[in-house]
C-alpha positions in Angstrom: -2.2 -11.7 21.0 -3.8 -14.7 19.8 -1.2 -17.5 18.7 1.6 -14.6 19.8 5.4 -16.1 18.7 8.4 -14.2 19.3 9.9 -15.1 16.6 6.8 -14.4 14.2 7.1 -11.1 15.4 10.6 -10.4 14.8 9.3 -11.6 11.2 7.2 -9.1 10.8 9.4 -7.0 11.6 11.9 -7.5 8.9 9.0 -7.8 6.5 7.9 -3.8 7.8 11.5 -2.8 6.1 10.4 -3.6 3.6 7.5 -1.5 2.5 7.2 1.4 -0.1 9.7 -0.6 -1.9 8.6 -4.0 -3.1 5.3 -3.4 -4.0 3.8 -5.8 -6.6 5.1 -8.0 -4.2 4.2 -8.3 -0.8 6.2 -7.7 1.9 7.8 -10.6 3.4 10.0 -11.5 6.6 11.5 -14.7 7.5 13.7 -15.9 10.6 16.0 -19.5 10.7 15.7 -20.9 14.1 17.9 -23.5 15.3 17.9 -24.4 18.8 15.8 -21.2 20.5 18.7 -19.1 18.4 18.2 -16.8 15.5 20.6 -18.3 12.5 18.9 -16.2 9.9 17.3 -13.6 9.2 16.5 -11.4 5.8 13.3 -9.9 4.3 12.1 -9.0 0.9 13.9 -5.4 0.1 13.7 -4.3 -3.2 10.8 -5.3 -6.3 12.7 -8.0 -8.6 15.6 -8.3 -6.0 15.8 -12.2 -3.9 12.3 -12.5 -1.5 13.4 -13.4 2.0 13.8 -16.6 2.2 16.9 -16.8 0.0 18.1 -13.4 2.3 17.5 -15.6 5.8 19.4 -18.6 4.6 22.0 -16.9 2.7 22.6 -15.4 6.2 22.8 -18.2 8.3 26.9 -18.8 8.8 27.0 -22.4 8.7 24.8 -24.3 6.6 24.5 -27.3 8.3 22.5 -26.5 10.9 19.9 -26.2 8.1 18.2 -29.1 8.1 17.6 -28.8 12.0 16.1 -25.4 12.0 12.7 -24.0 11.6 11.8 -21.5 9.1 9.8 -18.9 10.6 8.9 -17.0 7.1 5.4 -14.2 7.2 4.0 -15.6 4.1 3.5 -18.8 2.4 6.5 -19.4 -0.1 6.2 -19.3 -3.7 5.8 -22.1 -5.3 6.6 -20.3 -8.8 9.1 -18.8 -11.3 9.3 -14.8 -11.2 11.8 -12.7 -11.1 13.3 -15.1 -9.1 13.4 -19.0 -8.4 10.6 -20.7 -6.1 11.4 -20.2 -2.2 9.6 -23.6 -1.3 12.0 -25.3 -3.6 15.2 -23.8 -2.0 13.6 -24.8 1.5 13.4 -28.1 0.3 16.7 -27.8 -1.0 18.6 -27.3 2.0 16.5 -30.0 3.9 14.6 -27.6 6.8 13.0 -29.7 8.9 10.0 -27.0 9.7 8.4 -24.5 8.2 6.0 -22.0 10.5 4.0 -19.8 8.2 1.8 -16.6 9.4 -0.5 -16.3 6.0 -1.5 -18.3 3.5 -0.6 -16.9 -0.4 -3.9 -16.1 -2.0 -2.5 -15.4 -5.1 -3.5 -18.2 -7.6 0.0 -18.4 -8.8 0.9 -19.9 -5.3 -2.3 -20.5 -2.9 -1.6 -23.7 -1.3 1.1 -24.4 -4.0 4.0 -23.7 -1.1 2.9 -25.9 1.6 2.0 -28.5 -1.1 6.1 -28.4 -2.1 7.1 -28.5 1.3 4.9 -31.3 2.9 5.5 -33.6 -0.1 9.0 -33.4 0.4 7.9 -34.9 4.5 9.0 -30.5 6.0 6.7 -30.3 8.8 4.6 -26.9 7.5 2.8 -24.8 10.6 0.0 -22.3 9.3 -1.5 -19.9 10.7 0.5 -18.7 13.1 0.0 -14.5 13.6 -2.0 -14.6 10.8 -4.3 -11.6 11.4 -1.3 -9.3 11.6 0.6 -11.1 9.2 -3.2 -9.9 6.7 -3.2 -6.4 8.1 0.7 -5.9 7.3 0.1 -7.1 3.5 -3.5 -5.7 3.2 -2.6 -3.7 -0.1 -1.3 -7.1 -2.0 -4.2 -9.1 -0.2 -6.7 -6.4 -1.3 -5.4 -6.2 -4.8 -6.0 -10.2 -5.5 -9.0 -10.7 -3.3 -11.1 -7.2 -4.6 -9.2 -7.2 -7.8 -8.5 -3.0 -7.2 -5.7 -0.9 -5.5 -6.4 -0.8 -1.5 -7.8 2.8 -1.0 -6.8 5.3 1.3 -8.7 8.6 1.4 -7.0 11.6 3.0 -8.2 15.0 3.2 -7.6 18.2 6.3 -10.5 19.7 7.5 -11.4 22.8 10.1 -12.8 22.5 12.8 -16.0 23.5 11.3 -15.9 20.8 9.0 -14.7 23.0 5.6 -11.8 21.7 3.4 -11.5 25.0 1.6 -13.3 28.3 1.7 -15.7 29.4 -1.4 -13.0 30.4 -3.9 -11.3 26.4 -3.0 -8.6 28.0 -1.1 -7.3 25.6 1.4 -3.7 26.0 2.3 -3.0 25.5 5.2 -5.4 23.7 7.7 -3.2 21.1 9.0 0.2 22.2 10.4 4.1 21.2 9.3 4.0 17.9 11.2 0.9 16.6 9.8 2.1 17.0 6.6 5.4 16.2 6.7 3.1 12.7 8.0 1.5 12.7 4.3 4.8 12.3 2.5 5.4 10.0 4.6 2.8 8.5 3.3 2.7 9.0 -0.4 6.5 7.5 0.3 4.8 4.1 1.0 1.8 3.7 -1.4 2.0 3.4 -4.9 0.0 6.0 -6.8 -2.1 9.6 -5.3 -5.2 10.5 -7.1 -7.1 14.3 -7.6 -9.4 15.7 -9.0 -9.9 18.0 -12.2 -10.6 21.4 -8.9 -8.2 20.2 -6.5 -5.3 20.2 -10.1 -6.6 23.4 -11.1 -6.9 25.6 -7.8 -4.4 23.8 -5.2 -1.6 22.9 -8.3 -0.1 20.1 -6.3 3.6 18.6 -7.4 2.2 15.4 -5.6 5.3 14.3 -4.7 7.6 13.0 -1.6 9.5 16.1 -0.7 9.5 16.1 3.5 10.4 12.8 3.8 12.6 9.7 2.1 11.2 7.8 -0.3 10.2 7.0 -4.3 7.5 9.4 -5.5 3.3 7.9 -6.5 2.3 7.3 -9.9 0.3 10.9 -9.9 -3.6 10.6 -11.1 -5.7 13.6 -12.7 -9.2 13.1 -13.2 -9.7 15.5 -15.9 -13.3 14.7 -18.1 -12.5 17.5 -20.7 -9.1 18.0 -21.0 -9.7 21.1 -19.6 -6.6 21.5 -17.1 -3.6 23.9 -18.0 -0.7 21.8 -19.6 1.8 24.0 -17.6 0.6 22.6 -13.6 3.0 20.9 -11.8 1.6 17.5 -12.6 2.2 18.1 -16.2 6.0 19.0 -15.4 7.0 15.2 -16.5 9.4 14.8 -13.9 7.4 11.9 -12.3 4.8 9.4 -14.0 1.2 10.7 -14.4 -1.9 9.5 -16.0 -4.8 11.5 -16.9 -7.6 10.4 -17.5 -10.5 11.8 -19.7 -13.3 11.4 -21.9 -11.3 12.8 -25.0 -8.4 11.0 -26.1 -5.3 7.9 -25.4 -1.8 9.4 -25.6 1.4 8.4 -24.6 3.9 10.9 -24.1 7.5 10.5 -21.9 5.9 10.3 -18.1 2.4 11.2 -19.2 -0.2 9.1 -20.3 -3.6 10.2 -21.5 -6.4 7.3 -20.9 -9.9 7.7 -22.6 -12.3 5.8 -20.6 -15.9 5.4 -21.7 -18.2 8.6 -21.1 -19.6 8.5 -17.8 -17.3 6.2 -16.3 -17.1 5.6 -12.5 -14.3 5.5 -9.9 -14.6 1.6 -9.9 -13.4 2.4 -13.3 -10.0 4.2 -13.1 -9.3 1.5 -10.0 -9.9 -1.8 -12.5 -8.0 0.1 -14.9 -5.0 0.9 -12.2 -5.4 -2.7 -11.4 -4.1 -3.4 -14.7 -1.4 -1.4 -14.3 0.1 -2.9 -11.3 -0.6 -0.7 -8.8 -1.5 -2.2 -5.6 -3.0 1.3 -3.3 -3.8 5.0 -3.8 -4.5 7.7 -2.0 -7.1 9.6 -2.8 -6.3 13.5 -1.7 -9.4 15.6 -3.0 -10.6 17.5 -3.5 -13.8 16.5 -1.8 -16.3 16.2 -4.5 -13.7 13.2 -5.8 -13.6 11.9 -1.8 -17.4 11.6 -1.7 -17.4 10.2 -4.9 -15.6 7.0 -3.7 -17.4 6.9 -0.6 -21.1 6.9 -2.2 -19.0 3.7 -3.7 -18.2 2.3 -1.3 -14.4 1.8 -2.8 -12.2 2.6 -0.2 -10.7 0.9 2.7 -9.1 3.2 5.2 -9.6 7.3 5.7 -7.1 9.5 7.3 -8.7 13.1 8.9 -6.9 15.5 9.9 -9.0 18.0 12.0 -6.9 21.5 12.3 -7.8 24.7 14.4 -9.1 27.0 12.1 -12.5 28.1 10.9 -13.8 29.3 7.5 -17.2 29.7 8.7 -18.4 28.9 4.8 -16.8 26.9 2.3 -16.6 23.3 0.8 -17.8 21.0 3.1 -15.4 18.1 3.9 -17.1 14.3 3.1 -18.8 12.4 5.5 -18.2 9.2 6.9 -21.1 7.0 8.8 -18.3 5.2 10.7 -16.8 5.6 13.6 -13.0 6.1 13.8 -11.2 3.1 14.8 -7.8 5.3 16.2 -7.3 8.7 17.1 -4.0 10.7 17.5 -2.7 13.9 18.0 -0.6 15.6 15.3 0.6 18.5 17.8 -2.5 20.6 17.6 -4.1 18.8 14.9 -6.5 15.9 15.6 -5.8 12.6 12.8 -8.3 10.8 12.8 -8.3 6.7 11.0 -10.9 5.5 9.4 -12.1 1.3 8.6 -14.8 0.6 5.7 -15.7 -2.7 6.9 -16.6 -3.4 3.5 
């Protein structure tokens, strides 16, 4: 591992504890070291709450040691007033000796300004330590900033012979209960989850988190002509839900109808979600919608379960040109993970 540093590794571990709780902010971890001993740790725990650096600073019992300490942080300290004061200013105020940063913050509000504040105050700054790992950890944040769209995860389950449903759209159950529980864990980690009209109609999914602890994602359904039954689980108002269509704009409690232009594309949907500060979305089908994202090259990751059953005929699974970057066994299911490379 290039530029491996045990303190930065610890900071990345801490940052990971914020997953599913801090979006649209990035996950950030911070470790403060004095004479090869960790004297303070912190991470960004909740959106709107204190960032990693103040949490770590407040964790230091003897504040006088900060002047001789090195601060390891996974992302460039912020330099602007948002929901909390700038972290770069706090480190200057505490007169820390050195700051080691994993990844540069490409948010224009920060973008080198945090580093400049530190260096202008005479603090030594080292950058790029475990940068690759830090960027992977916050790939949703960086995709949102740099590509101006959410990070897109495609997910489906297919049979041994390559079908996602029977001809009558019945798809229960291709994957096993452990795989389905893993999907609920994923839901808790992402901002939103999307299905098309047929999946909503035939599966009547709740798209919430039931088999795991965590927040429910924003539910999204594409229903161009508003043909879906109002009694479907998606429209129960229990969770914020957006329905993209061609008919109307209308806001109700926990249910927004958003009218898009005729022949709207998945890019238009992603653009609207970006405006809503949605940083990540799982596309859960069906096959037609998934293939739209693949054809548009608007996806970042695909997670494909292959179960033990065979349907012989039915709705074919989407096709990917890539080879999987990772293959896992979930009991008797195979899970393949793909990266788009776009």
